[in-house]
C-alpha atoms as an extended CHARMM CRD file, in Angstrom:
* protein
*
       250  EXT
         1         1  MET       CA            -37.5430000000        4.6910000000       11.3460000000  PROA      1               0.0000000000
         2         2  SER       CA            -36.7720000000        1.3010000000        9.7830000000  PROA      2               0.0000000000
         3         3  PHE       CA            -33.4880000000       -0.3630000000       10.6360000000  PROA      3               0.0000000000
         4         4  ASP       CA            -33.8820000000       -2.9590000000        7.8920000000  PROA      4               0.0000000000
         5         5  ILE       CA            -31.2870000000       -2.5570000000        5.1180000000  PROA      5               0.0000000000
         6         6  SER       CA            -32.5580000000       -5.5070000000        3.0620000000  PROA      6               0.0000000000
         7         7  ALA       CA            -33.5250000000       -3.2020000000        0.1970000000  PROA      7               0.0000000000
         8         8  LEU       CA            -30.0220000000       -1.8080000000       -0.0570000000  PROA      8               0.0000000000
         9         9  LEU       CA            -28.4980000000       -5.3150000000       -0.0510000000  PROA      9               0.0000000000
        10        10  ASP       CA            -30.9150000000       -6.5900000000       -2.6390000000  PROA      10              0.0000000000
        11        11  GLN       CA            -29.8790000000       -3.8150000000       -5.0150000000  PROA      11              0.0000000000
        12        12  TRP       CA            -26.1790000000       -4.4490000000       -4.5640000000  PROA      12              0.0000000000
        13        13  ASP       CA            -24.9610000000       -8.0300000000       -4.8050000000  PROA      13              0.0000000000
        14        14  TYR       CA            -21.9930000000       -9.3870000000       -2.9080000000  PROA      14              0.0000000000
        15        15  GLN       CA            -19.3710000000      -10.9090000000       -5.2380000000  PROA      15              0.0000000000
        16        16  PRO       CA            -17.0760000000      -13.4710000000       -3.5730000000  PROA      16              0.0000000000
        17        17  GLY       CA            -13.3980000000      -12.8160000000       -4.1080000000  PROA      17              0.0000000000
        18        18  GLN       CA            -13.9100000000       -9.2500000000       -5.2770000000  PROA      18              0.0000000000
        19        19  VAL       CA            -13.6840000000       -5.9150000000       -3.5420000000  PROA      19              0.0000000000
        20        20  VAL       CA            -17.1430000000       -4.4630000000       -4.2010000000  PROA      20              0.0000000000
        21        21  VAL       CA            -17.0890000000       -0.7950000000       -3.2140000000  PROA      21              0.0000000000
        22        22  ARG       CA            -18.7170000000        2.5300000000       -3.9500000000  PROA      22              0.0000000000
        23        23  ARG       CA            -18.2920000000        6.2010000000       -2.9950000000  PROA      23              0.0000000000
        24        24  PHE       CA            -21.1100000000        8.6670000000       -2.4370000000  PROA      24              0.0000000000
        25        25  ARG       CA            -21.9880000000       11.9190000000       -0.6600000000  PROA      25              0.0000000000
        26        26  GLY       CA            -23.5940000000       11.3400000000        2.7250000000  PROA      26              0.0000000000
        27        27  GLN       CA            -26.5050000000       13.2650000000        4.2180000000  PROA      27              0.0000000000
        28        28  ASP       CA            -23.9800000000       15.2150000000        6.3310000000  PROA      28              0.0000000000
        29        29  GLY       CA            -22.3060000000       16.4290000000        3.1610000000  PROA      29              0.0000000000
        30        30  ALA       CA            -19.1880000000       14.3230000000        3.6610000000  PROA      30              0.0000000000
        31        31  ASP       CA            -17.9140000000       11.7300000000        1.1980000000  PROA      31              0.0000000000
        32        32  LYS       CA            -18.6140000000        8.1370000000        2.3010000000  PROA      32              0.0000000000
        33        33  ILE       CA            -17.3010000000        4.7780000000        1.1660000000  PROA      33              0.0000000000
        34        34  GLN       CA            -19.2940000000        1.5550000000        1.3670000000  PROA      34              0.0000000000
        35        35  LEU       CA            -17.8170000000       -1.9310000000        1.1120000000  PROA      35              0.0000000000
        36        36  ARG       CA            -20.1670000000       -4.7780000000        0.3170000000  PROA      36              0.0000000000
        37        37  VAL       CA            -19.4110000000       -7.8460000000        2.4250000000  PROA      37              0.0000000000
        38        38  ASP       CA            -21.2100000000      -11.1650000000        2.5530000000  PROA      38              0.0000000000
        39        39  LEU       CA            -23.3600000000      -10.2440000000        5.6020000000  PROA      39              0.0000000000
        40        40  GLY       CA            -24.0440000000       -6.5990000000        4.7530000000  PROA      40              0.0000000000
        41        41  LEU       CA            -22.1690000000       -3.3270000000        4.3680000000  PROA      41              0.0000000000
        42        42  LEU       CA            -19.1870000000       -1.5390000000        5.9000000000  PROA      42              0.0000000000
        43        43  GLN       CA            -19.5170000000        2.2460000000        5.7270000000  PROA      43              0.0000000000
        44        44  MET       CA            -16.7060000000        4.6850000000        6.4430000000  PROA      44              0.0000000000
        45        45  ASN       CA            -15.8180000000        8.3240000000        5.9690000000  PROA      45              0.0000000000
        46        46  ALA       CA            -13.5810000000        9.0360000000        2.9740000000  PROA      46              0.0000000000
        47        47  THR       CA            -11.4420000000       11.4600000000        4.9890000000  PROA      47              0.0000000000
        48        48  GLY       CA            -10.4350000000       11.7580000000        8.6270000000  PROA      48              0.0000000000
        49        49  ARG       CA            -10.8270000000        8.7880000000       10.8980000000  PROA      49              0.0000000000
        50        50  PRO       CA            -12.9000000000        6.2230000000        8.9710000000  PROA      50              0.0000000000
        51        51  ASP       CA            -15.6210000000        5.8230000000       11.6280000000  PROA      51              0.0000000000
        52        52  GLY       CA            -16.0450000000        9.5960000000       11.8550000000  PROA      52              0.0000000000
        53        53  LYS       CA            -15.2240000000        9.7500000000       15.5750000000  PROA      53              0.0000000000
        54        54  ARG       CA            -12.8090000000       12.1890000000       17.1950000000  PROA      54              0.0000000000
        55        55  PRO       CA            -11.2560000000       10.4110000000       20.2040000000  PROA      55              0.0000000000
        56        56  PHE       CA            -10.3030000000       12.8760000000       22.9470000000  PROA      56              0.0000000000
        57        57  GLY       CA            -11.1430000000       15.6490000000       20.5110000000  PROA      57              0.0000000000
        58        58  ARG       CA             -8.3590000000       14.6150000000       18.1150000000  PROA      58              0.0000000000
        59        59  GLU       CA             -8.6530000000       13.4460000000       14.5340000000  PROA      59              0.0000000000
        60        60  SER       CA             -7.3770000000       10.0250000000       15.5940000000  PROA      60              0.0000000000
        61        61  LEU       CA             -5.9700000000        8.1170000000       18.5620000000  PROA      61              0.0000000000
        62        62  LEU       CA             -2.5330000000        8.4110000000       16.9540000000  PROA      62              0.0000000000
        63        63  GLU       CA             -2.7550000000       12.1900000000       17.2130000000  PROA      63              0.0000000000
        64        64  TYR       CA             -3.8410000000       11.8720000000       20.8450000000  PROA      64              0.0000000000
        65        65  TYR       CA             -0.8750000000        9.6330000000       21.7750000000  PROA      65              0.0000000000
        66        66  LEU       CA              1.5060000000       11.9160000000       19.8730000000  PROA      66              0.0000000000
        67        67  ASP       CA              0.2130000000       14.7560000000       22.0400000000  PROA      67              0.0000000000
        68        68  LEU       CA              0.8310000000       12.6970000000       25.1360000000  PROA      68              0.0000000000
        69        69  LEU       CA              4.3710000000       12.0540000000       23.9330000000  PROA      69              0.0000000000
        70        70  ALA       CA              4.9860000000       15.7600000000       23.3120000000  PROA      70              0.0000000000
        71        71  LYS       CA              3.7070000000       16.5850000000       26.7990000000  PROA      71              0.0000000000
        72        72  PHE       CA              5.8730000000       13.8970000000       28.3180000000  PROA      72              0.0000000000
        73        73  ARG       CA              8.9530000000       15.3560000000       26.5620000000  PROA      73              0.0000000000
        74        74  ARG       CA              8.1690000000       18.8390000000       27.8160000000  PROA      74              0.0000000000
        75        75  GLU       CA              7.9260000000       17.5010000000       31.3910000000  PROA      75              0.0000000000
        76        76  HSD       CA             11.1650000000       15.4640000000       31.1080000000  PROA      76              0.0000000000
        77        77  ASP       CA             13.5720000000       17.8740000000       29.4420000000  PROA      77              0.0000000000
        78        78  ASN       CA             12.8690000000       16.3830000000       26.0030000000  PROA      78              0.0000000000
        79        79  ASP       CA             13.8350000000       12.8920000000       27.2490000000  PROA      79              0.0000000000
        80        80  ASP       CA             11.3590000000       10.2110000000       26.1060000000  PROA      80              0.0000000000
        81        81  LYS       CA             13.3650000000        7.1430000000       27.0330000000  PROA      81              0.0000000000
        82        82  SER       CA             10.9130000000        6.1520000000       29.7610000000  PROA      82              0.0000000000
        83        83  PHE       CA              7.7420000000        6.8570000000       27.7430000000  PROA      83              0.0000000000
        84        84  ARG       CA              5.8930000000        3.5760000000       27.2730000000  PROA      84              0.0000000000
        85        85  LEU       CA              2.6610000000        2.3860000000       25.6080000000  PROA      85              0.0000000000
        86        86  THR       CA              0.6720000000       -0.1220000000       27.5990000000  PROA      86              0.0000000000
        87        87  PRO       CA             -0.8100000000       -3.2480000000       25.9930000000  PROA      87              0.0000000000
        88        88  GLU       CA             -4.1810000000       -1.4840000000       26.0310000000  PROA      88              0.0000000000
        89        89  ASP       CA             -2.6520000000        1.5250000000       24.2160000000  PROA      89              0.0000000000
        90        90  CYS       CA             -1.1770000000       -0.7410000000       21.5640000000  PROA      90              0.0000000000
        91        91  GLY       CA             -4.4870000000       -2.5750000000       21.1950000000  PROA      91              0.0000000000
        92        92  ARG       CA             -6.3860000000        0.6620000000       20.6200000000  PROA      92              0.0000000000
        93        93  LEU       CA             -3.9000000000        1.8600000000       18.0570000000  PROA      93              0.0000000000
        94        94  GLN       CA             -4.0330000000       -1.4790000000       16.2850000000  PROA      94              0.0000000000
        95        95  GLN       CA             -7.8310000000       -1.4440000000       16.1580000000  PROA      95              0.0000000000
        96        96  GLU       CA             -7.7540000000        2.0660000000       14.6970000000  PROA      96              0.0000000000
        97        97  ALA       CA             -5.1360000000        1.0550000000       12.1140000000  PROA      97              0.0000000000
        98        98  ILE       CA             -7.5000000000       -1.7400000000       10.9730000000  PROA      98              0.0000000000
        99        99  GLN       CA            -10.0570000000        0.9460000000       10.1070000000  PROA      99              0.0000000000
       100       100  TYR       CA             -7.5310000000        2.6790000000        7.8500000000  PROA      100             0.0000000000
       101       101  HSD       CA             -6.5750000000       -0.6580000000        6.3830000000  PROA      101             0.0000000000
       102       102  HSD       CA            -10.1570000000       -1.2930000000        5.2860000000  PROA      102             0.0000000000
       103       103  ARG       CA            -10.3510000000        2.1610000000        3.8050000000  PROA      103             0.0000000000
       104       104  TYR       CA             -7.1410000000        2.0630000000        1.7270000000  PROA      104             0.0000000000
       105       105  ILE       CA             -8.1740000000       -1.2930000000        0.2890000000  PROA      105             0.0000000000
       106       106  CYS       CA            -11.4150000000        0.3580000000       -0.8340000000  PROA      106             0.0000000000
       107       107  LEU       CA             -9.6140000000        3.4630000000       -2.0880000000  PROA      107             0.0000000000
       108       108  PHE       CA             -7.3150000000        1.3200000000       -4.2110000000  PROA      108             0.0000000000
       109       109  GLN       CA            -10.3030000000       -0.2890000000       -5.8250000000  PROA      109             0.0000000000
       110       110  LEU       CA            -11.7180000000        3.1940000000       -6.4770000000  PROA      110             0.0000000000
       111       111  GLU       CA             -8.3590000000        4.1840000000       -8.0220000000  PROA      111             0.0000000000
       112       112  ASP       CA             -7.9070000000        7.0270000000       -5.5700000000  PROA      112             0.0000000000
       113       113  PHE       CA             -4.1900000000        6.2520000000       -5.3090000000  PROA      113             0.0000000000
       114       114  ASN       CA             -3.0980000000        9.4550000000       -3.6010000000  PROA      114             0.0000000000
       115       115  ALA       CA             -5.5260000000        8.6710000000       -0.7670000000  PROA      115             0.0000000000
       116       116  VAL       CA             -4.2030000000        5.1150000000       -0.5920000000  PROA      116             0.0000000000
       117       117  ILE       CA             -0.6850000000        6.3940000000       -0.1580000000  PROA      117             0.0000000000
       118       118  GLU       CA             -1.8300000000        8.9090000000        2.4860000000  PROA      118             0.0000000000
       119       119  ASP       CA             -3.5810000000        6.1970000000        4.5810000000  PROA      119             0.0000000000
       120       120  ALA       CA             -0.6850000000        3.8240000000        4.1290000000  PROA      120             0.0000000000
       121       121  GLN       CA              1.8270000000        6.4560000000        5.2630000000  PROA      121             0.0000000000
       122       122  ARG       CA             -0.4180000000        7.1680000000        8.2720000000  PROA      122             0.0000000000
       123       123  ASN       CA             -0.4430000000        3.4970000000        9.3270000000  PROA      123             0.0000000000
       124       124  LEU       CA              3.3180000000        3.2350000000        8.8310000000  PROA      124             0.0000000000
       125       125  LYS       CA              3.6490000000        6.1010000000       11.2170000000  PROA      125             0.0000000000
       126       126  VAL       CA              1.5830000000        4.1440000000       13.7530000000  PROA      126             0.0000000000
       127       127  PHE       CA              3.7740000000        1.0720000000       13.3050000000  PROA      127             0.0000000000
       128       128  ASP       CA              6.9570000000        3.1240000000       13.8570000000  PROA      128             0.0000000000
       129       129  PHE       CA              5.4390000000        4.7920000000       16.9060000000  PROA      129             0.0000000000
       130       130  VAL       CA              4.4520000000        1.5270000000       18.5420000000  PROA      130             0.0000000000
       131       131  SER       CA              7.7240000000       -0.1240000000       17.5850000000  PROA      131             0.0000000000
       132       132  LYS       CA              9.6160000000        2.6030000000       19.4270000000  PROA      132             0.0000000000
       133       133  TYR       CA              7.4920000000        2.9840000000       22.5370000000  PROA      133             0.0000000000
       134       134  ALA       CA              5.7920000000       -0.3970000000       23.0950000000  PROA      134             0.0000000000
       135       135  GLY       CA              6.6220000000       -2.0930000000       26.3660000000  PROA      135             0.0000000000
       136       136  SER       CA              7.8090000000       -5.2630000000       24.7010000000  PROA      136             0.0000000000
       137       137  ASP       CA              8.9690000000       -6.7140000000       21.3800000000  PROA      137             0.0000000000
       138       138  GLU       CA              5.8040000000       -8.8250000000       21.2750000000  PROA      138             0.0000000000
       139       139  LEU       CA              3.5970000000       -5.7720000000       21.4610000000  PROA      139             0.0000000000
       140       140  ALA       CA              5.6390000000       -4.0380000000       18.7320000000  PROA      140             0.0000000000
       141       141  TRP       CA              5.4050000000       -7.1330000000       16.4610000000  PROA      141             0.0000000000
       142       142  SER       CA              1.6270000000       -7.2070000000       16.8470000000  PROA      142             0.0000000000
       143       143  LEU       CA              1.5520000000       -4.2790000000       14.4440000000  PROA      143             0.0000000000
       144       144  GLN       CA              4.8880000000       -4.6950000000       12.6370000000  PROA      144             0.0000000000
       145       145  GLN       CA              3.8280000000       -8.0120000000       11.2130000000  PROA      145             0.0000000000
       146       146  PHE       CA              1.4700000000       -6.1410000000        8.8850000000  PROA      146             0.0000000000
       147       147  ARG       CA              4.1860000000       -3.8530000000        7.5010000000  PROA      147             0.0000000000
       148       148  PRO       CA              4.8730000000       -5.9940000000        4.3690000000  PROA      148             0.0000000000
       149       149  GLN       CA              1.2340000000       -5.7910000000        3.3180000000  PROA      149             0.0000000000
       150       150  LEU       CA              1.2390000000       -2.0420000000        3.8660000000  PROA      150             0.0000000000
       151       151  LEU       CA              4.4700000000       -1.5760000000        1.8970000000  PROA      151             0.0000000000
       152       152  MET       CA              3.0370000000       -3.6420000000       -0.9480000000  PROA      152             0.0000000000
       153       153  MET       CA             -0.1070000000       -1.4900000000       -1.1220000000  PROA      153             0.0000000000
       154       154  ARG       CA              1.9760000000        1.7030000000       -1.2290000000  PROA      154             0.0000000000
       155       155  VAL       CA              4.0480000000        0.3170000000       -4.0590000000  PROA      155             0.0000000000
       156       156  ARG       CA              0.9430000000       -0.7730000000       -5.9370000000  PROA      156             0.0000000000
       157       157  ALA       CA             -0.6230000000        2.6700000000       -5.5760000000  PROA      157             0.0000000000
       158       158  ARG       CA              2.5360000000        4.5330000000       -6.6120000000  PROA      158             0.0000000000
       159       159  GLY       CA              3.0670000000        2.1340000000       -9.5000000000  PROA      159             0.0000000000
       160       160  ALA       CA             -0.4990000000        2.4400000000      -10.6920000000  PROA      160             0.0000000000
       161       161  MET       CA             -0.1770000000        6.2260000000      -10.8350000000  PROA      161             0.0000000000
       162       162  ALA       CA              2.9810000000        5.9200000000      -12.9310000000  PROA      162             0.0000000000
       163       163  LEU       CA              1.3860000000        3.3690000000      -15.2180000000  PROA      163             0.0000000000
       164       164  LYS       CA             -1.3730000000        5.8210000000      -16.0610000000  PROA      164             0.0000000000
       165       165  ASP       CA              1.2840000000        7.9740000000      -17.7380000000  PROA      165             0.0000000000
       166       166  ASN       CA              3.0430000000        4.9300000000      -19.2840000000  PROA      166             0.0000000000
       167       167  ARG       CA              6.1190000000        5.5240000000      -17.1160000000  PROA      167             0.0000000000
       168       168  TYR       CA              7.1080000000        1.8430000000      -17.2170000000  PROA      168             0.0000000000
       169       169  ASP       CA             10.7320000000        2.3260000000      -16.1520000000  PROA      169             0.0000000000
       170       170  GLU       CA              9.5940000000        4.2390000000      -13.0660000000  PROA      170             0.0000000000
       171       171  VAL       CA              7.1270000000        1.4740000000      -12.1900000000  PROA      171             0.0000000000
       172       172  ILE       CA              9.8070000000       -1.1540000000      -12.5160000000  PROA      172             0.0000000000
       173       173  ARG       CA             12.0960000000        0.8320000000      -10.2320000000  PROA      173             0.0000000000
       174       174  LEU       CA              9.3110000000        1.3110000000       -7.6480000000  PROA      174             0.0000000000
       175       175  VAL       CA              8.5120000000       -2.3910000000       -7.5940000000  PROA      175             0.0000000000
       176       176  GLU       CA             12.1340000000       -3.4770000000       -7.3690000000  PROA      176             0.0000000000
       177       177  ASP       CA             12.7370000000       -0.9970000000       -4.4990000000  PROA      177             0.0000000000
       178       178  GLY       CA              9.5260000000       -2.2210000000       -2.7960000000  PROA      178             0.0000000000
       179       179  LEU       CA             10.6270000000       -5.8530000000       -3.0510000000  PROA      179             0.0000000000
       180       180  GLU       CA             13.9620000000       -5.0240000000       -1.4670000000  PROA      180             0.0000000000
       181       181  GLU       CA             12.3160000000       -3.0150000000        1.3240000000  PROA      181             0.0000000000
       182       182  ILE       CA             10.0850000000       -5.9620000000        2.2370000000  PROA      182             0.0000000000
       183       183  ARG       CA             12.9710000000       -8.4220000000        2.1190000000  PROA      183             0.0000000000
       184       184  GLN       CA             15.0250000000       -6.1030000000        4.3100000000  PROA      184             0.0000000000
       185       185  PHE       CA             12.1550000000       -5.9370000000        6.8280000000  PROA      185             0.0000000000
       186       186  TYR       CA             12.1480000000       -9.7500000000        7.1850000000  PROA      186             0.0000000000
       187       187  ARG       CA             15.9400000000       -9.8190000000        7.5260000000  PROA      187             0.0000000000
       188       188  GLU       CA             15.9670000000       -7.1130000000       10.2060000000  PROA      188             0.0000000000
       189       189  HSD       CA             13.4230000000       -9.0630000000       12.2270000000  PROA      189             0.0000000000
       190       190  ASP       CA             15.1660000000      -12.3930000000       11.7520000000  PROA      190             0.0000000000
       191       191  ARG       CA             12.2550000000      -13.7910000000        9.7910000000  PROA      191             0.0000000000
       192       192  GLN       CA             14.1160000000      -14.9880000000        6.7370000000  PROA      192             0.0000000000
       193       193  ASP       CA             11.8760000000      -18.0700000000        6.8770000000  PROA      193             0.0000000000
       194       194  LEU       CA              9.0640000000      -15.9000000000        5.4990000000  PROA      194             0.0000000000
       195       195  LEU       CA             10.9130000000      -14.7720000000        2.4100000000  PROA      195             0.0000000000
       196       196  ASP       CA              9.8050000000      -17.7010000000        0.2980000000  PROA      196             0.0000000000
       197       197  SER       CA              6.2220000000      -17.7640000000        1.5090000000  PROA      197             0.0000000000
       198       198  SER       CA              5.4810000000      -14.0290000000        1.6520000000  PROA      198             0.0000000000
       199       199  GLY       CA              2.3090000000      -13.3360000000       -0.2940000000  PROA      199             0.0000000000
       200       200  GLU       CA              3.3470000000       -9.6990000000       -0.6640000000  PROA      200             0.0000000000
       201       201  LEU       CA              6.6690000000      -10.6490000000       -2.2810000000  PROA      201             0.0000000000
       202       202  GLN       CA              4.9650000000      -13.1380000000       -4.5740000000  PROA      202             0.0000000000
       203       203  SER       CA              2.3440000000      -10.5510000000       -5.6210000000  PROA      203             0.0000000000
       204       204  LEU       CA              4.8760000000       -7.8820000000       -6.4300000000  PROA      204             0.0000000000
       205       205  GLU       CA              7.1640000000      -10.3240000000       -8.2950000000  PROA      205             0.0000000000
       206       206  LEU       CA              4.2510000000      -11.4400000000      -10.4750000000  PROA      206             0.0000000000
       207       207  TRP       CA              3.2990000000       -7.8260000000      -11.1540000000  PROA      207             0.0000000000
       208       208  LEU       CA              6.8970000000       -7.0100000000      -12.0710000000  PROA      208             0.0000000000
       209       209  GLN       CA              6.9100000000       -9.8440000000      -14.6160000000  PROA      209             0.0000000000
       210       210  GLU       CA              3.6590000000       -8.5300000000      -16.0380000000  PROA      210             0.0000000000
       211       211  ILE       CA              5.0580000000       -5.0310000000      -16.3470000000  PROA      211             0.0000000000
       212       212  HSD       CA              8.1840000000       -6.2090000000      -18.1290000000  PROA      212             0.0000000000
       213       213  THR       CA              5.9510000000       -8.1200000000      -20.5860000000  PROA      213             0.0000000000
       214       214  LYS       CA              3.7510000000       -5.1000000000      -21.3210000000  PROA      214             0.0000000000
       215       215  ARG       CA              6.4280000000       -2.4680000000      -21.4030000000  PROA      215             0.0000000000
       216       216  PRO       CA              6.8780000000       -1.1440000000      -24.9440000000  PROA      216             0.0000000000
       217       217  LEU       CA             10.3560000000       -1.6580000000      -26.3940000000  PROA      217             0.0000000000
       218       218  SER       CA             12.5540000000        1.4300000000      -26.7810000000  PROA      218             0.0000000000
       219       219  ALA       CA             13.9840000000        2.2940000000      -30.1880000000  PROA      219             0.0000000000
       220       220  ARG       CA             17.3190000000        0.7710000000      -29.1740000000  PROA      220             0.0000000000
       221       221  GLU       CA             15.6450000000       -2.3780000000      -27.9280000000  PROA      221             0.0000000000
       222       222  LYS       CA             13.7050000000       -2.7690000000      -31.1690000000  PROA      222             0.0000000000
       223       223  LEU       CA             16.9360000000       -2.5030000000      -33.1460000000  PROA      223             0.0000000000
       224       224  GLN       CA             18.6880000000       -4.9880000000      -30.8600000000  PROA      224             0.0000000000
       225       225  SER       CA             15.7590000000       -7.3780000000      -31.2140000000  PROA      225             0.0000000000
       226       226  ALA       CA             15.8820000000       -7.0250000000      -35.0400000000  PROA      226             0.0000000000
       227       227  LEU       CA             19.6240000000       -7.6120000000      -34.9560000000  PROA      227             0.0000000000
       228       228  ASN       CA             19.2660000000      -10.7550000000      -32.8910000000  PROA      228             0.0000000000
       229       229  GLU       CA             16.5800000000      -12.0100000000      -35.2540000000  PROA      229             0.0000000000
       230       230  ALA       CA             18.6750000000      -11.3110000000      -38.3200000000  PROA      230             0.0000000000
       231       231  VAL       CA             21.6830000000      -13.1550000000      -36.8640000000  PROA      231             0.0000000000
       232       232  LYS       CA             19.4300000000      -16.0880000000      -35.9310000000  PROA      232             0.0000000000
       233       233  ASN       CA             18.1780000000      -16.2190000000      -39.5270000000  PROA      233             0.0000000000
       234       234  GLU       CA             21.7240000000      -15.8030000000      -40.9240000000  PROA      234             0.0000000000
       235       235  ASP       CA             20.5680000000      -12.6580000000      -42.7190000000  PROA      235             0.0000000000
       236       236  TYR       CA             23.9640000000      -10.9480000000      -42.3790000000  PROA      236             0.0000000000
       237       237  GLU       CA             23.1340000000       -8.0170000000      -44.6700000000  PROA      237             0.0000000000
       238       238  GLU       CA             20.1800000000       -7.1030000000      -42.4460000000  PROA      238             0.0000000000
       239       239  ALA       CA             22.2770000000       -7.6890000000      -39.3460000000  PROA      239             0.0000000000
       240       240  ALA       CA             24.8900000000       -5.2240000000      -40.6850000000  PROA      240             0.0000000000
       241       241  ARG       CA             22.2050000000       -2.5570000000      -41.2170000000  PROA      241             0.0000000000
       242       242  MET       CA             20.9610000000       -3.0430000000      -37.6690000000  PROA      242             0.0000000000
       243       243  ARG       CA             24.5400000000       -2.7130000000      -36.2750000000  PROA      243             0.0000000000
       244       244  ASP       CA             25.0430000000        0.4710000000      -38.2320000000  PROA      244             0.0000000000
       245       245  ALA       CA             21.7620000000        1.8670000000      -36.8900000000  PROA      245             0.0000000000
       246       246  LEU       CA             22.7770000000        0.9790000000      -33.3130000000  PROA      246             0.0000000000
       247       247  ARG       CA             26.1510000000        2.6990000000      -33.8030000000  PROA      247             0.0000000000
       248       248  LYS       CA             24.5410000000        5.8060000000      -35.0700000000  PROA      248             0.0000000000
       249       249  MET       CA             22.1610000000        5.7950000000      -32.0980000000  PROA      249             0.0000000000
       250       250  SER       CA             25.1130000000        5.5700000000      -29.7450000000  PROA      250             0.0000000000
């Protein structure tokens, strides 16, 4: 058996600055995703844990630790106040979350937006779990610091799905709500200093501007625009017609 993947790499060029990804059916019958990176390939399963492993017989480490929490509650009369994750536990959960991060970036490029949302929700669940049970604020922040990026990806996926059906008003609402959720996160963690430099906020704000630019005008907006233009050109007869049309629409 040859371990050399040069032939695969020669047939699939790396493109700097772009997410170069493909999806295919593996020899085991499961869907796989490959990400082309500068030094080779990253391959992951399209469902389940990305590396295909089942730690402690569970689908993921998160499921394992949730089972430990449930057992702890049963043994302590449903009291979990003294349940704590060690630094090693948090490190393992963070490393696993990175796998899902790589996958939802690939899934977004493949326009599998439902799967992006599913993986994003899964990682948010990890962040909340660690935030509640980590032994220190520093351990909790080691994962929480990535929440804005995750929230942004969830907004982009939901918005992209709505855009496919030309639901522009819904996209605008999703983006505005997402922006506020990220800003609130920084405020809650006393990191207002990051509000102006957040790449996630800047990205969503630019996308919102683009959506406003591309959104088709409603019938009322078209009449209002025509009215403004008529007034600007001192065409008062046309302006009167536009006002009458707007009144009838009301």
